[in-house]
MARDRENZA-897046 format. One record per residue (C-alpha): z, x, y. Coordinates in Angstrom, 3 decimals. Layout:
R  z  x  y
R  Z  X  Y
...
***
This chain:
R  z  x  y
R  121.349  58.019  96.355
R  122.350  54.547  97.458
R  121.628  53.656  101.065
R  124.545  53.499  103.446
R  124.467  50.509  105.770
R  125.778  50.756  109.319
R  127.743  48.118  111.199
R  126.985  49.698  114.560
R  124.995  48.133  117.361
R  121.917  49.629  119.015
R  120.031  48.485  122.084
R  116.401  49.530  122.521
R  115.057  49.588  126.080
R  111.357  48.824  125.818
R  109.189  47.473  122.986
R  106.529  50.153  123.132
R  105.442  51.874  119.896
R  108.411  54.278  119.935
R  110.968  51.575  120.646
R  109.585  49.309  117.938
R  109.557  52.173  115.422
R  113.168  53.099  116.216
R  114.214  49.462  115.985
R  112.538  49.071  112.583
R  114.329  52.097  111.182
R  117.707  51.130  112.608
R  117.530  47.441  111.687
R  116.467  48.234  108.124
R  119.609  50.337  107.753
R  122.065  47.730  108.819
R  122.301  48.335  112.559
R  122.590  45.296  114.779
R  119.498  45.799  116.925
R  118.413  44.177  120.168
R  115.119  45.213  121.753
R  114.664  44.287  125.413
R  111.124  44.279  126.785
R  110.328  43.451  130.403
R  106.761  42.362  129.630
R  105.896  39.076  127.877
R  104.351  40.934  124.909
R  105.364  43.893  122.748
R  103.452  47.172  122.689
R  104.276  48.608  126.117
R  101.219  50.065  127.823
R  99.303  49.401  124.581
R  100.193  45.720  124.311
R  97.918  42.707  123.994
R  95.902  41.444  126.970
R  94.284  38.006  126.891
R  91.520  36.787  129.224
R  90.495  33.262  128.332
R  89.322  33.345  124.719
R  89.070  37.155  124.677
R  91.768  39.547  123.418
R  92.034  43.246  124.225
R  94.126  46.279  123.435
R  95.385  47.246  126.871
R  95.803  50.926  125.970
R  95.389  52.629  122.574
R  92.244  51.469  120.771
R  92.495  53.107  117.333
R  95.020  54.566  114.911
R  94.955  58.250  114.023
R  96.905  59.664  111.053
R  97.571  56.181  109.623
R  99.843  57.631  106.943
R  102.505  58.114  109.621
R  102.719  54.410  110.449
R  102.512  53.653  106.718
R  105.548  55.910  106.239
R  107.423  54.059  108.993
R  106.893  50.753  107.260
R  107.890  52.304  103.923
R  111.072  53.740  105.430
R  111.826  50.210  106.624
R  111.296  48.741  103.159
R  107.909  47.225  103.954
R  104.185  47.903  103.507
R  101.918  48.082  106.546
R  99.078  46.601  104.519
R  101.073  43.436  103.854
R  100.811  42.705  107.580
R  97.603  44.337  108.847
R  94.139  45.013  107.423
R  92.884  48.482  108.342
R  89.241  49.507  108.607
R  88.139  53.131  108.801
R  85.668  53.930  111.572
R  82.460  55.578  110.412
R  81.287  57.339  112.489
R  84.474  58.388  114.245
R  82.716  57.608  117.542
R  79.370  58.160  119.200
R  79.212  60.875  121.855
R  76.417  60.542  124.396
R  75.099  63.543  126.321
R  72.143  62.084  128.172
R  69.591  61.329  125.463
R  71.470  63.321  122.798
R  73.816  61.225  120.647
R  76.242  62.913  118.217
R  78.026  60.744  115.633
R  80.554  62.858  113.715
R  82.472  61.483  110.769
R  84.829  62.594  108.006
R  81.730  63.360  105.936
R  81.615  67.085  106.619
R  78.176  67.637  105.167
R  76.667  64.868  107.268
R  78.435  66.123  110.413
R  77.249  69.687  109.751
R  73.687  68.409  109.259
R  73.849  66.599  112.607
R  75.132  69.762  114.270
R  72.290  71.783  112.736
R  69.748  69.269  114.054
R  71.231  68.666  117.513
R  72.969  71.992  118.235
R  71.151  74.548  116.045
R  73.123  77.627  115.012
R  76.550  76.007  115.399
R  77.021  74.563  111.923
R  78.770  77.679  110.569
R  81.193  77.511  113.501
R  82.002  73.919  112.502
R  83.054  75.017  109.023
R  85.128  77.894  110.455
R  86.772  75.420  112.812
R  87.744  73.143  109.921
R  89.107  76.016  107.853
R  91.154  77.628  110.631
R  92.471  74.374  112.073
R  93.663  73.317  108.637
R  95.864  76.418  108.512
R  97.101  75.730  112.049
R  98.017  72.126  111.214
R  100.070  73.260  108.229
R  102.071  75.558  110.535
R  102.379  73.177  113.493
R  103.232  69.933  111.716
R  106.850  70.866  110.844
R  107.501  71.512  114.559
R  106.450  67.951  115.353
R  108.897  66.467  112.870
R  112.179  67.944  114.046
R  114.079  68.089  117.323
R  114.100  71.000  119.745
R  117.506  71.083  121.397
R  117.467  74.537  122.959
R  116.042  78.046  123.017
R  117.680  78.958  119.699
R  115.293  76.536  118.019
R  112.478  78.991  118.752
R  114.180  81.566  116.523
R  113.951  79.383  113.424
R  111.719  80.283  110.542
R  109.200  77.482  111.025
R  108.531  78.544  114.633
R  108.189  82.195  113.680
R  105.704  81.253  110.940
R  103.749  79.030  113.308
R  103.740  81.286  116.368
R  100.553  83.245  115.577
R  98.691  79.951  115.136
R  100.005  78.123  118.194
R  97.591  79.871  120.594
R  99.947  79.093  123.445
R  98.302  81.565  125.807
R  94.785  80.296  125.183
R  93.313  76.921  126.116
R  91.665  74.189  124.081
R  88.313  75.048  125.668
R  88.862  78.765  125.042
R  89.654  78.196  121.375
R  86.639  75.934  120.772
R  84.404  78.477  122.484
R  85.194  80.801  119.581
R  83.494  78.341  117.213
R  80.670  76.827  119.268
R  78.081  78.070  121.759
R  76.588  74.763  122.915
R  78.532  73.256  125.822
R  77.928  69.717  124.595
R  79.403  70.548  121.207
R  82.418  72.145  122.867
R  82.912  68.907  124.799
R  82.676  66.939  121.547
R  85.689  68.829  120.186
R  87.679  69.241  123.410
R  87.481  65.843  125.143
R  90.521  64.842  123.049
R  92.645  66.767  125.595
R  92.285  63.548  127.562
R  94.601  61.918  124.987
R  97.250  64.071  126.679
R  95.840  63.365  130.136
R  94.912  67.026  130.563
R  91.887  69.234  131.128
R  90.621  71.171  128.111
R  90.397  74.170  130.442
R  94.183  73.975  131.058
R  95.560  72.351  127.893
R  97.358  74.866  125.609
R  95.265  76.054  122.673
R  97.743  74.484  120.260
R  96.100  71.125  120.871
R  92.789  71.955  119.231
R  94.478  70.165  116.339
R  93.789  66.842  118.113
R  90.094  66.803  117.257
R  90.830  68.297  113.844
R  93.233  65.441  113.041
R  90.384  63.000  113.678
R  87.994  64.900  111.432
R  90.574  65.322  108.663
R  92.345  61.956  108.571
R  89.801  59.675  110.231
R  90.249  56.919  112.809
R  91.132  53.341  111.917
R  90.812  49.920  113.499
R  93.485  47.350  112.613
R  92.029  43.863  112.337
R  93.129  41.955  115.416
R  93.416  45.185  117.437
R  96.002  47.937  117.610
R  98.407  45.446  119.179
R  98.429  43.639  115.805
R  100.329  46.636  114.396
R  102.955  46.372  117.135
R  103.319  42.641  116.524
R  103.794  43.405  112.812
R  106.494  45.932  113.709
R  108.299  43.269  115.741
R  108.102  40.960  112.734
R  109.666  43.597  110.469
R  112.518  44.042  112.958
R  113.158  40.297  112.861
R  113.010  40.241  109.070
R  115.838  42.788  109.038
R  117.934  40.687  111.410
R  117.000  42.471  114.625
R  116.099  40.601  117.796
R  113.154  41.329  120.088
R  113.598  39.828  123.556
R  110.389  39.786  125.610
R  110.291  38.986  129.349
R  113.803  40.450  129.479
R  114.202  43.562  131.620
R  117.026  46.085  131.606
R  118.496  46.923  134.999
R  120.993  49.670  134.070
R  122.231  51.795  131.228
R  126.005  51.392  131.430
R  128.096  54.562  131.214
R  131.765  55.453  131.096
R  133.178  58.972  130.924
R  129.791  60.497  130.142
R  128.994  58.059  127.329
R  126.936  54.871  127.218
R  128.636  51.544  126.602
R  125.500  49.384  126.617
R  123.095  47.930  129.160
R  123.019  45.508  132.072
R  120.080  43.091  131.937
R  118.089  41.936  134.945
R  119.749  38.531  134.661
R  123.204  40.100  135.021
R  124.215  39.867  131.364
R  125.996  42.894  129.877
R  125.092  43.883  126.314
R  127.549  46.300  124.772
R  126.274  48.832  122.239
R  127.166  51.997  120.346
R  123.731  53.492  120.984
R  121.040  52.998  123.622
R  117.500  54.122  122.770
R  115.228  54.438  125.816
R  111.541  53.738  125.266
R  110.767  52.970  128.905
R  108.425  55.293  130.783
R  110.462  58.495  131.074
R  110.292  59.129  134.822
R  110.708  55.447  135.676
R  113.740  55.244  133.374
R  115.355  58.276  134.975
R  114.781  56.891  138.470
R  115.914  53.329  137.802
R  118.149  52.936  134.762
R  121.150  55.053  135.784
R  123.555  54.695  138.679
R  122.880  57.256  141.429
R  124.811  60.440  140.756
R  125.029  60.026  136.977
R  122.040  62.292  136.288
R  121.762  65.918  137.357
R  119.021  67.534  135.282
R  116.888  64.419  135.705
R  117.878  63.414  139.222
R  114.974  61.827  141.189
R  113.963  65.014  143.001
R  113.811  66.959  139.720
R  111.811  64.233  138.015
R  109.361  64.271  140.939
R  108.927  68.039  140.568
R  107.567  67.734  137.036
R  103.842  67.558  136.339
R  102.223  64.368  135.138
R  99.023  63.441  133.361
R  95.935  61.932  134.896
R  95.523  58.174  135.015
R  92.734  55.754  134.157
R  90.877  52.834  135.674
R  90.165  50.112  133.135
R  87.728  47.227  133.069
R  88.368  44.528  130.482
R  85.246  42.420  130.062
R  84.482  39.263  128.128
R  80.743  39.538  127.430
R  78.237  36.918  126.363
R  76.360  38.271  123.360
R  76.791  41.300  121.133
R  76.721  44.950  122.216
R  74.804  47.532  120.185
R  77.317  50.364  120.540
R  79.737  51.809  118.000
R  83.402  50.775  117.941
R  83.998  53.365  120.623
R  81.754  55.752  122.452
R  82.062  58.414  125.127
R  79.327  58.792  127.741
R  79.731  62.220  129.324
R  79.037  63.050  132.947
R  76.239  65.499  133.700
R  78.725  68.152  134.863
R  81.739  67.452  132.683
R  83.776  70.491  133.753
R  83.388  69.613  137.420
R  84.346  65.998  136.693
R  87.499  67.028  134.822
R  88.465  69.364  137.684
R  87.979  66.565  140.205
R  90.327  64.323  138.211
R  93.040  66.788  137.191
R  92.929  69.635  139.730
R  91.570  68.206  142.986
R  92.769  64.637  142.255
R  89.770  62.952  143.782
R  87.431  60.222  142.566
R  84.228  61.637  141.141
R  80.675  60.551  141.904
R  79.685  61.516  138.342
R  82.339  60.112  135.985
R  82.437  60.002  132.228
R  82.984  56.599  130.687
R  84.720  55.535  127.492
R  83.503  52.258  125.981
R  85.526  50.314  123.412
R  83.460  47.746  121.526
R  85.707  46.433  118.733
R  83.846  43.131  118.410
R  81.138  45.089  116.590
R  83.339  44.991  113.491
R  86.208  42.604  114.334
R  85.298  38.941  115.005
R  88.892  37.968  115.868
R  88.843  39.366  119.422
R  86.127  37.198  120.990
R  84.400  33.856  120.407
R  81.474  33.864  117.957
R  78.462  35.704  119.326
R  80.449  37.275  122.170
R  82.151  40.641  122.740
R  85.472  41.915  124.083
R  84.475  45.115  125.885
R  86.797  47.674  127.482
R  85.642  50.421  129.837
R  87.901  53.360  130.708
R  87.255  55.905  133.444
R  89.746  58.793  133.706
R  91.019  59.096  137.276
R  93.637  61.024  139.242
R  97.173  59.680  139.123
R  98.889  58.360  142.249
R  99.818  61.835  143.495
R  96.231  62.069  144.776
R  95.106  60.680  148.129
R  93.059  57.721  146.885
R  93.896  54.414  148.539
R  93.598  52.287  145.427
R  93.907  48.977  147.253
R  91.087  49.875  149.621
R  88.956  51.407  146.840
R  89.493  48.663  144.290
R  86.118  46.957  144.682
R  84.290  50.295  144.982
R  85.845  51.522  141.721
R  84.880  48.323  139.911
R  81.290  48.601  141.133
R  81.127  52.298  140.248
R  82.286  51.587  136.689
R  79.787  48.758  136.267
R  76.983  50.901  137.714
R  77.890  53.717  135.324
R  78.011  51.279  132.406
R  74.586  49.842  133.227
R  73.116  53.346  133.013
R  73.837  53.124  129.270
R  70.715  51.616  127.644
R  72.733  49.231  125.467
R  74.575  47.901  128.541
R  71.644  47.345  130.889
R  72.056  44.030  132.688
R  75.752  43.951  131.812
R  76.780  42.170  135.014
R  74.744  39.088  134.137
R  76.607  38.692  130.847
R  80.194  38.925  132.129
R  82.331  35.848  131.467
R  85.764  37.398  132.045
R  86.725  40.491  134.053
R  89.954  42.253  134.959
R  90.253  45.654  136.627
R  93.375  47.748  136.107
R  93.873  50.774  138.380
R  96.509  53.546  138.482
R  98.344  51.452  141.072
R  98.407  48.522  138.656
R  99.781  50.772  135.921
R  102.678  51.666  138.200
R  103.318  48.299  139.826
R  102.777  46.034  136.822
R  103.805  48.226  133.877
R  106.238  50.661  135.556
R  104.211  53.761  134.671
R  105.363  56.489  137.074
R  102.476  57.650  139.308
R  100.187  55.655  137.035
R  100.278  58.682  134.696
R  99.331  56.766  131.562
R  99.714  59.820  129.285
R  103.194  60.610  130.624
R  104.398  64.175  131.301
R  101.737  66.824  130.829
R  101.998  69.177  127.861
R  102.044  72.512  129.646
R  104.230  75.310  128.282
R  107.109  74.323  130.565
R  107.093  70.744  129.250
R  106.732  71.235  125.497
R  109.235  71.347  122.631
R  112.645  72.516  123.938
R  111.390  72.224  127.530
R  110.448  68.565  127.099
R  113.201  65.959  127.547
R  115.223  66.050  124.332
R  115.350  63.273  121.756
R  119.144  63.333  122.034
R  119.527  62.726  125.756
R  121.324  65.628  127.384
R  123.124  63.842  130.196
R  124.797  60.814  128.591
R  126.218  60.680  125.067
R  124.789  58.159  122.589
R  121.602  57.763  124.617
R  118.402  58.693  122.783
R  114.795  59.032  123.901
R  111.637  57.928  122.115
R  108.045  57.721  123.322
R  105.548  60.021  124.999
R  108.068  61.477  127.458
R  110.166  63.203  124.803
R  109.422  65.592  121.931
R  106.884  65.777  120.258
R  104.857  64.163  123.075
R  102.114  61.674  123.941
R  99.847  59.849  121.530
R  100.714  57.267  118.878
R  101.287  59.695  115.961
R  103.740  61.833  117.929
R  105.390  58.774  119.491
R  106.074  57.450  115.996
R  107.476  60.866  115.067
R  109.755  60.795  118.115
R  111.318  57.612  116.738
R  111.860  59.204  113.338
R  113.464  62.263  114.895
R  115.760  60.282  117.192
R  116.860  57.788  114.544
R  117.457  60.638  112.089
R  119.804  62.183  114.644
R  121.567  58.826  115.037
R  121.909  58.497  111.255
R  123.314  61.996  111.067
R  125.860  61.349  113.803
R  126.933  58.068  112.212
R  126.961  59.364  108.636
R  124.271  56.929  107.501
R  122.059  57.902  104.570
R  119.195  56.122  102.843
R  117.172  56.625  99.714
R  113.487  56.053  100.468
R  111.253  58.766  99.063
R  110.467  60.092  102.529
R  113.580  59.380  104.530
R  115.430  60.638  107.538
R  117.191  63.203  105.378
R  113.918  65.105  105.205
R  113.738  65.211  108.987
R  117.381  66.203  109.184
R  116.803  69.075  106.775
R  114.028  70.322  109.024
R  116.383  70.019  112.014
R  118.992  72.329  110.485
R  118.957  76.033  111.337
R  117.154  78.145  108.764
***
């Protein structure tokens, strides 16, 4: 079937991963596309950060399920690999529990052998985990590739088939406890709940698929950093005639009679459009982008009543010399459950934090000068709904993170090697990048904020406004953010009568969106 080209105009608010993906798909199908990004770089909270001669990924540090971004490029008439070189990470990561170091990979036999040596008696549980999670993924994946517009969507055949495998009334920790007896091994397969900004003891059991996705599809480092992928996406948009405007904020989504007419920029310019796709942080967008009184379901007081993920304190360090750690590593606190409770339940700073270390210079020489390292430390913290005075605690948090880092044998004496340093706190996330409450993983994924109960891809309050990103269905994380763009643009194509003929096109998503 020959592709149908549109002559309509679309404005994208925000050049995060979801906004860039939507813009690629729309521009490649003839839409006149303008992307407006307040920051000077694309990528949103995962954009590029430069400190002197060092370059960092501000947020996301690896790609999971790379076939999804490959599909996006294919749907846009391009190949990802023409723009970016991808390197698989082996091991996936190194997980440090005191003196015990576990390095799982996609090599199942090697991972099982490590489990037998480090956590004896748990290797059979690992194989059961792989087998049962594979079945779950097959049932869950269709639900992540179509919209949920209301309660009737739960009566469709794909939901009914998936329901026994969703484990909605169990938790990630509870599910993994059925496979493993060693607490450290449970942590190795449940810490991924942090990708959603949640505790494994509270996160719905559905999300055991997060660790399984890593073990099945692997993790990948794009040469130049994850931000290189976003810069490639911006290039594809331009190649299709779209325009990406950085350092250009949007002040308002314009509406008339319940329908959008375009946007008002910070400089006072009005840009008229048939469609507006919002990729800004969901809560911030609801609070700022609409005239008071326009929104009811997402009025400020109702947005404030929702629950939000934890935050993170980040240290970006330019280091003299190399660092003998894997591409990324997790260094667990002595009492991990207590630490997670302090962050997510009690919303206090912990005296015994876990630390994530990103060390991409180990395999990518483009991010730092020769013989030096671009190092990124992440410490999960409460969001701004806690009582921490982040201005007053700023220096204390920096020192705590450096102290914790120097407890790692490979980072002893770290302070003496620092050439560049920037600390980013939850307050910085909110004030500099407009992340509501500093909740870097957006809305939590509890049962009341999933699928039909999450803000819909087709915005419910204003016609021809569409949502993409972590605040809409399917949720947070790069793979699901990319899927949100496919779902939303498929709905736009359907409304506008636009078809296209790629082998895996929006028609497939539309078919999944139809009632069974």
